[in-house]
C-alpha positions as CSV (number, residue, x, y, z in Angstrom):
1,M,103.5,40.7,-56.6
2,K,99.8,40.3,-55.1
3,I,99.3,42.8,-52.2
4,A,96.5,42.8,-49.9
5,L,96.0,46.4,-48.5
6,V,94.5,45.7,-45.1
7,T,91.9,48.0,-43.6
8,A,88.8,47.2,-41.6
9,I,85.1,47.1,-42.5
10,A,84.5,50.2,-40.4
11,A,87.3,52.1,-41.9
12,F,86.8,51.2,-45.6
13,A,85.8,54.9,-46.8
14,L,87.9,56.6,-44.2
15,D,91.5,55.8,-45.3
16,D,92.7,58.9,-47.4
17,D,96.0,57.0,-48.0
18,L,94.4,54.1,-49.9
19,P,93.5,55.5,-53.4
20,P,96.9,57.1,-53.9
21,L,98.7,54.0,-52.6
22,L,96.5,51.8,-54.8
23,A,97.3,53.9,-57.9
24,A,100.9,53.9,-57.2
25,L,101.2,50.1,-56.9
26,Q,99.1,49.5,-60.0
27,R,101.6,52.0,-61.9
28,A,104.6,50.0,-60.6
29,G,102.8,46.7,-61.8
30,A,101.5,45.2,-58.6
31,D,98.3,43.4,-58.2
32,A,96.9,45.2,-55.2
33,Q,93.5,44.9,-53.5
34,I,91.8,46.6,-50.6
35,L,90.5,44.1,-48.1
36,A,89.3,44.2,-44.5
37,W,91.0,42.3,-41.8
38,D,87.5,41.4,-40.2
39,D,86.1,40.1,-43.4
40,P,85.9,36.3,-42.9
41,T,85.6,35.6,-46.5
42,V,88.9,36.6,-47.5
43,S,91.6,34.0,-48.5
44,W,94.8,35.7,-47.3
45,S,97.0,32.9,-48.7
46,R,96.3,34.1,-52.2
47,F,98.6,37.2,-51.5
48,D,102.3,37.6,-51.4
49,V,102.0,40.3,-48.8
50,A,99.3,41.4,-46.3
51,L,100.2,45.2,-45.8
52,L,98.5,46.6,-42.7
53,R,97.0,50.1,-43.5
54,S,93.9,51.0,-41.5
55,P,92.7,48.3,-39.3
56,W,91.8,51.2,-36.9
57,D,89.1,49.3,-34.8
58,Y,91.8,47.0,-33.4
59,T,92.1,49.0,-30.1
60,E,88.5,47.9,-29.2
61,R,89.2,44.3,-30.5
62,L,92.8,43.7,-29.6
63,A,92.7,40.1,-28.9
64,E,90.8,39.4,-31.9
65,F,93.0,41.4,-34.1
66,L,96.2,39.9,-32.8
67,A,94.7,36.4,-33.2
68,W,93.9,37.3,-36.8
69,A,97.3,38.5,-37.4
70,R,99.0,35.4,-36.1
71,R,96.8,33.3,-38.4
72,I,97.6,35.5,-41.4
73,D,101.3,35.4,-40.4
74,A,101.3,31.7,-41.0
75,Q,99.7,32.2,-44.4
76,T,101.6,35.1,-45.9
77,R,104.1,37.9,-45.4
78,L,102.6,40.3,-42.8
79,L,103.9,43.9,-42.9
80,N,105.0,45.1,-40.5
81,P,105.9,41.8,-39.1
82,L,103.9,40.1,-36.4
83,H,106.4,40.5,-33.5
84,V,106.6,44.3,-34.3
85,I,102.7,44.5,-34.2
86,E,102.4,42.5,-31.0
87,R,104.7,45.1,-29.2
88,N,103.7,48.3,-30.9
89,T,100.1,48.0,-30.3
90,D,100.6,48.7,-26.6
91,K,102.2,52.0,-25.6
92,H,104.4,50.4,-22.9
93,Y,107.0,50.5,-25.7
94,L,107.5,54.0,-24.8
95,A,109.3,52.9,-21.6
96,D,111.5,50.5,-23.6
97,L,112.5,53.5,-25.7
98,A,113.1,55.7,-22.7
99,R,115.3,53.0,-21.3
100,A,117.3,52.9,-24.7
101,G,118.1,56.7,-24.3
102,I,115.4,57.9,-26.6
103,A,114.0,61.4,-25.6
104,V,110.3,60.5,-25.0
105,V,107.4,62.5,-23.6
106,P,107.6,61.6,-19.8
107,S,105.2,58.6,-19.3
108,V,103.9,56.8,-16.3
109,F,101.5,53.7,-16.5
110,A,98.8,52.8,-14.2
111,E,97.9,49.2,-14.2
112,P,94.5,47.3,-13.6
113,G,94.1,46.5,-9.9
114,E,95.7,49.9,-8.8
115,D,93.7,52.6,-7.1
116,A,93.0,55.2,-9.7
117,A,93.1,58.3,-7.4
118,Q,96.2,57.2,-5.6
119,A,97.9,56.5,-9.1
120,L,96.9,59.9,-10.3
121,T,98.0,61.7,-7.1
122,A,101.5,60.1,-7.3
123,F,101.9,61.1,-10.8
124,L,100.9,64.8,-10.2
125,A,103.4,64.8,-7.2
126,Q,106.1,63.4,-9.6
127,F,105.3,66.1,-12.2
128,A,104.6,69.0,-9.8
129,D,105.4,71.7,-12.6
130,A,102.8,70.3,-15.0
131,A,99.9,72.7,-15.3
132,E,97.9,70.2,-17.4
133,F,98.2,66.4,-18.1
134,V,96.8,63.8,-20.4
135,V,94.9,60.5,-19.5
136,K,94.9,57.9,-22.3
137,P,94.6,54.2,-22.6
138,A,97.9,52.3,-23.2
139,V,96.3,50.5,-26.0
140,G,94.6,53.3,-28.1
141,A,94.7,55.1,-31.4
142,G,93.2,58.2,-32.9
143,S,92.9,60.1,-29.6
144,R,90.0,57.8,-28.7
145,D,89.5,57.7,-24.8
146,A,92.3,60.4,-24.5
147,Q,91.7,63.6,-22.6
148,R,93.4,66.7,-21.4
149,Y,93.0,67.9,-17.8
150,A,94.0,70.8,-15.5
151,R,95.5,69.9,-12.2
152,D,92.4,71.1,-10.4
153,Q,90.4,68.5,-12.3
154,H,91.6,65.8,-10.2
155,A,88.4,64.2,-9.5
156,A,87.2,64.1,-13.2
157,A,90.4,62.7,-14.3
158,A,90.6,60.0,-11.5
159,T,87.1,58.9,-12.7
160,H,88.5,58.6,-16.3
161,V,91.4,56.6,-15.1
162,A,89.1,54.3,-12.8
163,R,86.9,53.6,-15.8
164,L,89.8,52.5,-17.8
165,L,91.4,50.3,-15.1
166,D,88.1,48.8,-14.2
167,G,87.7,47.8,-17.9
168,G,91.0,45.9,-17.5
169,R,93.0,48.6,-19.6
170,S,96.4,50.0,-18.6
171,V,96.5,53.7,-18.4
172,L,99.1,56.1,-19.8
173,L,99.6,59.5,-17.8
174,Q,101.7,62.2,-19.5
175,P,102.2,65.9,-18.7
176,Y,100.7,68.0,-21.4
177,L,103.5,69.8,-23.3
178,A,102.0,73.2,-23.9
179,S,104.2,73.8,-27.0
180,V,101.8,71.6,-28.9
181,D,99.1,74.4,-28.8
182,K,101.5,76.6,-30.9
183,D,103.5,74.1,-32.8
184,G,101.3,71.1,-33.1
185,E,102.9,67.6,-33.6
186,T,105.3,66.8,-36.3
187,A,105.0,63.3,-37.8
188,L,108.1,62.0,-39.9
189,M,107.5,59.1,-42.3
190,F,110.3,56.6,-42.9
191,F,110.2,53.9,-45.7
192,S,112.7,51.1,-45.6
193,G,114.7,53.1,-42.9
194,Q,115.0,56.3,-45.2
195,F,113.2,59.6,-44.4
196,S,110.3,60.3,-46.9
197,H,108.3,63.4,-45.9
198,A,106.8,65.0,-42.9
199,I,103.5,66.6,-41.9
200,R,102.2,68.8,-39.1
201,K,99.2,68.0,-37.1
202,G,97.3,70.7,-35.3
203,P,96.6,70.1,-31.5
204,L,94.0,67.3,-31.0
205,L,93.2,67.5,-27.3
206,Q,91.2,70.5,-26.2
207,R,90.5,71.5,-22.6
208,D,87.1,70.3,-21.4
209,E,86.4,68.5,-24.6
210,G,85.6,64.8,-24.1
211,P,87.1,61.9,-26.0
212,T,86.2,61.5,-29.4
213,D,83.3,58.8,-30.2
214,H,84.7,58.2,-33.7
215,L,87.5,55.9,-35.0
216,F,89.8,58.9,-34.8
217,A,89.5,62.5,-33.8
218,P,89.4,65.1,-36.6
219,E,92.9,66.3,-37.6
220,K,94.2,69.5,-39.3
221,I,97.0,68.4,-41.3
222,T,99.6,70.4,-43.4
223,A,102.9,69.6,-45.1
224,R,105.9,70.5,-42.9
225,V,109.7,70.5,-43.3
226,P,110.9,69.0,-40.0
227,G,113.6,70.9,-37.9
228,A,117.1,69.5,-38.0
229,D,116.7,68.4,-34.5
230,E,113.4,66.8,-35.1
231,T,114.9,64.8,-38.0
232,A,117.9,63.8,-35.9
233,L,115.7,62.5,-33.1
234,A,113.5,60.6,-35.5
235,T,116.5,59.0,-37.2
236,Q,118.0,58.0,-33.7
237,V,114.6,56.2,-33.1
238,V,114.6,54.4,-36.5
239,A,118.4,53.4,-36.0
240,A,117.4,51.9,-32.5
241,L,114.6,49.7,-33.8
242,P,116.5,46.8,-35.1
243,D,118.2,46.2,-31.7
244,L,115.0,46.8,-29.8
245,L,112.9,44.6,-31.9
246,G,115.4,42.0,-33.1
247,L,115.2,43.0,-36.8
248,A,117.6,42.1,-39.5
249,G,117.0,45.4,-41.1
250,P,114.8,48.5,-41.3
251,L,111.0,48.3,-41.2
252,T,108.9,48.8,-44.4
253,Y,107.2,51.8,-42.8
254,A,107.6,53.8,-39.6
255,R,106.0,57.0,-38.6
256,I,107.6,59.0,-35.7
257,D,105.3,61.6,-34.0
258,L,107.1,64.3,-32.3
259,I,106.3,67.4,-30.0
260,R,108.4,69.9,-28.4
261,A,109.3,70.1,-24.6
262,A,109.2,73.4,-22.7
263,D,112.9,74.0,-23.5
264,G,112.2,73.4,-27.2
265,S,113.7,70.1,-27.6
266,P,111.8,67.5,-29.6
267,R,110.4,64.5,-27.7
268,L,108.8,61.3,-29.0
269,L,105.2,61.2,-28.5
270,E,104.2,58.1,-30.3
271,L,106.2,55.5,-32.5
272,E,103.7,54.3,-35.2
273,L,104.6,50.8,-36.6
274,T,101.4,49.0,-37.0
275,E,98.6,50.9,-38.9
276,P,99.8,54.6,-39.2
277,S,98.5,56.9,-41.8
278,L,101.4,58.0,-44.1
279,F,99.9,61.1,-45.4
280,F,100.5,60.5,-49.2
281,L,98.4,63.3,-50.1
282,Y,100.9,65.9,-48.7
283,D,103.8,64.7,-50.8
284,D,103.1,64.1,-54.3
285,A,106.0,61.6,-54.7
286,S,105.5,59.6,-51.4
287,A,103.1,56.9,-52.6
288,D,105.3,56.1,-55.6
289,R,108.3,56.0,-53.3
290,F,106.6,53.8,-50.9
291,A,105.2,51.3,-53.7
292,A,108.9,51.1,-55.1
293,N,110.4,50.3,-51.6
294,L,107.7,47.7,-51.1
295,L,108.2,46.0,-54.4
296,A,112.0,45.9,-53.8
297,L,111.5,43.8,-50.7
């Protein structure tokens, strides 16, 4: 099998998953190459599979990236599939999951054309018990343009919301769940619908710290054994995907990012189906497990 591992020119040296994955695929007998989605010299039709790994600049170039994905989908097998990518690159999917009965972090969207201050005031009235909250773009990754605010920082937060809305970007507003400062996030990796391994991310958003200027914010990662309730919620999410996304079977990869609410119950923070880090370095067998699942498709 000829496999293109798709990164971006800007991310070529930043993806820690690529060396172990490339080695695992080579051990399994695949012909794998690391290529950038924005390299116009690549002939994608030479490959049996184009596997999205780290096209991490897509959030700033979404229309260009989706146009590329549609072209490539006509030339080879794109993983995850095109219609999944089109839906998962915009965090409005959280509303779809909430309607399907998934326990998500409470999420409110403000849309271009809305008044930023009014939208923020309405959000804070709806979540009157939230001491802090998060402003982030609906199309975003790596904590870029995301910031944590206290309630008394209404003016600064409204300016942030206005800047995003004025740029034609939808805005996601969420209460900040304080448990993340102690427990961090739990990310659970699923390959072909089966749980593989999990990691802990330390808290990313600090009070009075502006959004990162880099492709992604620095992360403190450790291996983690998820709680039974976390595994149950992540499994529920994965089981819901075929109906929600019109799939015939499980996705090649899915990462389920969870944090805990004030009552201790896990909540879905993000569902990563497009270009998630899969943290192969934190489980020695995970890259080989992923390679075996990929070659069995």
